N, C-alpha and C positions, 0 to 999 in steps of 0.2 A: 160613626165615623165620615160624617157629611163634610166636616169641617176640615178633616185630617186628608181629604182628598186634594186640597189644594198643593200637598207635598208631592203628589205623584209625577208631576215636572221635575222633580229631583231624582226622581228614583230611575226617570228615564234617561237624566243627564248622566248618572252614574251605573247605567246598566250593565256596564261591565263587570264591575265590581261587585254590582247585585246578583249576577247570575254567576259568578264565579265563585259566590259565597254560598248560593244554593247547591251548585254542583260539589263544592267540598264537602257540605252538610250530607248530602246523600252519599258519598263514598266514605265519610268519618261513621255512617250510623251504619253502613253494611259491614265495616269492620269490626264496630264494637258488638255486632249481632254475632260474630264467630263464636265468642264465650259461651252462652248457653247451648250452643250447638256441641262443643267442644266438652262441655261438662256432663250434659246427656250421653254421650258417645262414651266419656270415663264411667259412667254409672254403667252403661250396657255391658263393659268389657269386664267389669267388677262381677257383676250378675253371670255373666258367660261362664266366668273363673269358677262360681260357685255352683253353676249347673251343669256344667258340662267338664269339669276338672280340666279347664286350660293350663296351659303350661305358663307358670308364675313370670318366668322371665320375660314371655311375649305380653301380659299384662302390663309388667311394669315398664316395657319399651314403649308400649302403646300410651300407658299414663304421662310419661316423661315427653313423648310427641307430642301430647294433647297440651301441657303446660307450657313448653316452648312456644306453641302456636298461639295459646293464650297471651303469653308475654308479648310475642310479635305483633300480633294484630292489635291488643291494646296500646301498645307503645305508637304503633302508625295511627290508631284512630285519636290518640292524645296530641299527637304531632297534627292531624288534619284538623281537629279541633282547634287548636292554638292558631292555624292558618285561617279559619273560619272566623275566629274573633276577630284577627287582624286585616281582613278585608270587610267585614261589614261593619266592626266599631269604628274603622278608620273611615269607611264611608258615610258615617253618621257626624264623624268630626267635620267632613268638607261640607256636608248639608246643614251642620250649625253655622258653619263659617258663612256660608252663601247666604243663609236666611237673616243672619245678623246684619248683613251688607245691604240684603234687601230692606230690610225695616229701616236700617239709617239712611239709605237713601232716600226712602218715603218720606222719613222724618225730615230730610233737607227738603224735599218739595212740597211739602205742605205748605199752607200758606201761614200768615200772621195769626189770623182768626183761629186756626187749630190751637194754635198754642195759647190764647187766650182763653180757651174752652177746656183744655187738658193740664193736669198737674204733671210736673217735670218727674216726681216721684213714680208716678204710675206709668210713664213713658220708658222710664228707666227698668222698672220693673217688667215690662213686657219684651225689653231687648237682651234682657239678662234672666231672669226666673223663668218667665214662659218659655222663651227659646230654649232654655237648659232643658224644661219638661219635654219640648218636641223633641229634642236629641236622644232622650232616653226611648223615645216611642222610634225612632228611624234607626236607632242602634239596638238598644239591648232586646226591647220589645219585638221589633221585628225579627231579630236573629233567634230568639228563644222561641218565637212563634214559628217560624220554619223550621227549627230544628226538632220543636215538639210535634208538628204535624209531618214531618218525613217519618221523625222516630215511631210514631202512631201507626203510621201507613205500614212502613217497613214489618215494625213488631206484628202488627195484625196480621198481615199475610205470612209471616213464619209461624205464628200460631196456629192461623187456619190450615196450612198445611200439614201440622203435626197432628191437630186434633180439632175439627170444626165444632163438635158438640161441647168440649171444654173451654174452646174460645169464647161461645155463644154465653157460658156460665159466667165466663170471667168477665165479661163487658156489661153485665147486667146493672153494675152501680151507675154507669155511665149516664143515662138519663138524668138521674138524680144531680150529678154532677153538672150538668148542661144547666140546668133549672137554676140551681143556687149560683152559678158564675152569672147569669142573666140577671138575678135580681139582686146579687151585690155590686155589680159592672153599675147597674142603671143607679145603685144610691151612692156609690163614689164619684161617678159622673158629677151628681149634684152637690155632693159636699166639697168636692175639689173647687167645684167653680166658686162657691161662696169663700174658701179658703185663700184661692189666687187673690178674690178681691179685697180680702183683708190685708194681705201680703202689700198690696198696691198703696191701700191706704196709710199702712205703717211707713212704706216707702216716700210716700209723698209728706206726710208729717215730719218724719226725720229732716227731709231735703229741706223743707221751709224752715224750719229750728234752727239748722247748722248755717243756713244762709242768712238767716236775721238774728243769729246769735249776739251780736252786740246790743241789738234793740230788747231782746230778752233779758240779758244783763243789766242794761241801763234803767230799765222799770224792775229788775229784780224779781221776775216772775218764774225763776227756775223752777221752784217747787211746784206750780201750778202746772207747768208744761211737764214737770214728771210723772206729775198723777194723772194729766191726759195720756201720755205715752204708756203709762201702766194699764190704764183700760182699756186702750187699744191692745195693748200686748195679752191681755187676759182674754180679751174677748178673740182675739187670733188665735191664743193656745185652745179655747175652748172648741173652735172650729177644727183646728187640727187634732184635739182628741177624738173629737167625733169621726174625723175622717180616719184615724189611725184605728178607731176600735172597729170600724167596718173592714178595713185591708188585714188586721190581725185575724179575721175568722177566714182566711182564705188557707191559709198554710194547714191548719190543723183538720179542717175539715177535708182537704185535698188528702192529707196523709191518711187520716182516718177511712176514707173511700179506698185508698190503695189497701190498707189493712184488710178491709171487708173482701176485698178481690182475693187477697191471699189465702183467706180463710175459705171462701170458695172454691179455690183451686185446689188446697188440702183436702176439703171434705169431697166434692163432687170428684175430682182426679183420685182419692182413694178408694170411692165407690165403685170408679169405672176401674180401675186396676184389679179389684176383687172380683169384679165379673168378667175380666178379659177384654174389656173395650180398650183398654191401654196396656201394651203388652209390657213395658219397662217403666220401672220406677223413676228411672233417670229423665222420662218425659215431663213428671210432677215437679222434680228439679228444673227442668229447663222451663217449664211455665211460671214457676215462682221468679225464677231469675228474669223473664220478661216483664211480668207483673211489677219486680222491683225496678226494672230500667224505668219504668214508665212514671216511678215515684217522683222524681226531681221535676220531669216534664209536665206532669199532673200538678204538682204543688207551684210549680212556674206559672200556671195558667193563672192563680190568682194574682201573683205580684205582676205578670204582663199586662192583664187586664185592668189592674189599678194604673199602671203605667200609661195604656191608652186611654184609659177615661180623664187622666190627669192633661195628657197631652191634647186630647179633644177640647179639654175646657180652655187649655192654655192657645190653642191655634184658633179658637173661636176669638179670643181676645186680641191676637194677633192680626186676624183678618179682618176685623173692625176696623183698623187702621189702614191695611194693606187695600182694602176695598175704597177706601176715601180717594174719590176724585180730586187732585191738586186744583185749587179755584187760580190759580196763577200759571198758564203753560206758556211754554215757549212754542209761538204759533208760524215761527219761520226758522229754516233750517240753513239758509243761505246767511253767508257771511256778511254783517252790516258794518261800514266804515262810520264810525261816529265823528263829526265835527265838532257837535256840542252847541247847536241852535234849538233852543226849547221854546216851545209856544203852547199856551193855555187857551182854548176857546170855550166860554160859557160852561166851564168843568164844575160839576157838583159832586160830592161823595158822601153818604151816609153810612156810618160804621153799622155793620149789621147786628153786632152783639148788643149795643147799648141803644141802637136807632137815632143816635146823635147825630144831626148833619153838620159835618165838621166844615166844608166848603161849600157856596152857593154863588153859581154863575160867574167863577172867576175866570179874568182872561189877561194874560200877560205874553210878552215874548221876551226871550233875552237871546241876544244873537252871540255868536261866537267870540270869545275876548270879551265880553261883557261882564259886569258884577251888579247882581241885583239883592237888595237887600230886604228882608221882609221883617216887620216889626207890629208888634201888637201886644195885647193883654194875654195872660195866660188861658189858654183855651180857645184861642181866637181861631186857629186852624192852620199855623205855621208850620208845624212838624208834618203836619198832614199832607201838606204841598210835596214836602221832600221824598214822603213816603210813596206818592203817586208817581214821583219822578224815577224812582228806583224799583217802581213795580211790585212793591210790597203789597200793593192794593191795586185793584183795577177800578176804575171810576164808572160811577153810575151813569151820568149824562154828559155831554160835551164831548171834546176830542184834545187829545194832549198829541202834539208832534214833535219829534226828535228829527233835525234836520229835513223838515217838510214831510216825515212819511210818519204814519200814526203809529205810537207808541207800541201798540201790542203787535204791530206787525214786523217791528226790529225784532232781531235775535237778542232772546232775553239776555244771554250770558255775555254777548258782547256789549250790550247795554251797560249792565251791572260793572263789566270788565273796564269800560269807558269811564267809570264815576269813582270818585275818591270820597268817601263820607265820614263825617266826624259827626257820630250821634250824641244827642243830650247827655244821655246815660253812659258814659264813656265805658266799655267793656273791655278788660284786659284779660289775658289767658294767665293761669299759672306756669307762667315760663319764664324766662330770662326777658330782660328788658330788651335786649338787643332781637331777640326773636319776637318779640311783641310788635315791634317796629318794622321789622322784615316780614309781618302777616302781609303788609302792603303790596310786599314784591319779595318774594320767597329766593330770587338768585341775587338780592342787593349783596354790594361790597360791604366792608366793615366802613369804607370812606363814605360811602353812599347813606349808611345809618346814621355816623356822626354828623355827616351836613345837614341830615332831616331834622336829627335833634337840634342843633343849633338853630335852623330855621325856626323851628317851634318854641325855642328859648326853654328848652329842659336839659341841654347838655351840661350844663354847671352843676345842677342839680346830681345827675347822674354820676358824675365822675368824683363826686363827695362820697357815694357810696364805697362799701368796703370792697366789694366786686365789681362796681362800675358796671359796665354794659351787661355784665354776667351775673348781675343781681336776680336771683329768683323771686317772682311776686308772688303774692298769697293770692287766694281764689279773688276772681274777678278783681285783682291790682289792689287788695287791701292795703298791702305795705306802701303805697304812696298815697301822699295827700289828694284833694279832689282836684285841685289845680296841676298836680303833676300828671295824675291819668288823663286830663284831660289835653295836656300839651303832647303825652306822648303818643295818644290817638290821632291828634293833629301832624305827628311826623308820620306816622304810619300811613295817613292821606297822602301825604306831601311825597314820600318817597315812592308811592306808585306811578307819579305823573301822568294822572288820568287827563282826560279829555273835558271832564265836569269836576268842580268841586263844590262839595255841598258841605257847609257847615252850619249845624244844630245848634245852637245857643251855648257853643262850646268855650266860649272863654267867659263864663259866668263865675267860674271859681278861682279865677286870677286876677291880682291886683292890675290897678289902672295902667300902671307903669310897663308892668310886661305884657299887657294887652297890647299897649301902644307899639312894642318892638314886633310884636307878634304881626299885628296889622300892617306894620311897615314891610315886613318881609312878606306877608300875602300879598301885597301890592305887586311886588317884584315876581313871585312865583306864579300868580294867576295871570300875568299876560298871555293873551292867546289862549285861555282857558276861559270857558263858561264858569262863573262863581255866583252859588246864591248863599247867602249869607243871612241865617234867621238869630235874632238876638231882641234882646229887651234895652240894649244900650244905643244911644244915639253916636258914641264915638264907634261903634263898630260899622255903623252904616255910613257914615257921612262921606266916606271916601267913594261910595258905591256909583254905578252910571245911574241906575234908578232905585228907587225906594219904594215900596208900597205897604199902605198901612191896613191890617185886617182887624174886623170887630165882627163876632158872630159870624165869621166863615165869610164876610164879604169885603171886597177893598172899599176903603172910606177915603183914602187919599193915595195920589202916586205923583211920582215927581222926583226932581233930583235935591239933595240935602239944602241947596240955594233957595230951591223953589218952595219946599215945605216949610223951613224956617222962619219964612216971610208970610206963610199962610195960618190963619187962625185953625186949630183943630189940635189933634191929638200929638202929631210929631213936634211943634212949636212948645208945646207944654211941656212935653218930656224932655226937649232938648234944653229948656230954661230951668227946670227942675235939677236935671243931672248937673246941669252948670254950676247952680247953686250949691249942691250937695259937694262937688270939686273943690268950690272956693273955700268952702267949709273946711274941709279936709286937708 
């Protein structure tokens, strides 16, 4: 139960519903226990009729009176039980809602390194399957535990008041019950943990295959992956069957023990009636009803124990992520006004997961309104610079300043809100094109959406679709071509009207003519904005105020287009090569 202690804060939050549910449960149990008493009284009345020749009308009247009371108290107990379920089960839904939101917020706060090390399918399984298991604990498991405890307490008090000795005989099987529950619960916890791990494996496998289905089909690997999922499913089925085998033992064992208790009541109660320790046969009938009233609570102990063990295993998996301290933190609660000046001073960064030193001792300054272009071979560290500016990672060495203030002292949310970024891998949501563009500015008007699309030179493509801006895109924007996805991403950044614009090789999938149109538009858009363009093309960099060339994480050249073209080195070679390719085309 150690892992489940994390949920205590939610029980405190919903203490009113929790305490109200307990109160209703107590009252419901009291009303449900009128029936055995009334039946015992009815038996005694019948016995008195035979022993003392009582008036039959009086006996009938008492029996009818008892029957009406039984009906009334049973109805009240039923209504109260309904209210108990409404109170405690609804509480569990609120806790499920809060826990899912907490897990989601934690996912949002965790750094890029976390997502490199964990698979999406596993993350989805923890926020859906695992939280669902936990809800069964805070709802049905807690409700039936309270119900069982209260019923046991009240029933045993009633039984003891009637006959302490017979009560002792009736409770003899309980130590055996406690031992069985302990052993089976331990085994269920172990098997449940293994089963949840296999569910995560299947979820992760399916998510990867569905995301990469085009590659699977292109390489005609459907049969191979079908066999792989069958193997995983069979393993999961085996673990599930082993878990079910242990869980299925609970019910029959509980009912068998209740049956033994009934036999004990009949045998010892009969002996006590014969020797006069019990005055009425109605007492035996009352005890049998008490024992049978414990049948469902006792039988539910197994089910509840199984729920608790599964929830313990699931909450442990959830806690593993909730206890991770986010690497990137907002160190300032003050509002930061961003103007856009960016400075790197001897900055170095090494990726933790691969130990690759992405950039080494880099220094440059981009003033407000200036444009910086970064060129270099693949893996030179260009994208890493943009990731550091957006604080997707924190630097190992050196200093990055925004408007003269250290970047980690700037309010993180103000920093990111002031940046419009177009990533190298354009990600679009499975939503309308309009909403994908409005992702940069939620309250944007339709006119602003169209203007941004025109500036990104994608408007003409959009209006040729059947539903134009209302076209629903497939997952990750699969409906569009690579160039169209990039241009929609550019429109998303433009519509935000940020202080800082970051373009990470976002024109690689467009033709040179379209690229030229977009670059000309960006010249107008980027006035009074700090702009950084990462590219492999000289055409994207030539109009920049400053250009830096990276190689193995170091700056090997820097200057303007005119300066670098006239220098021997990477830039002039790239310029001549791309110029000749353009002439050939």
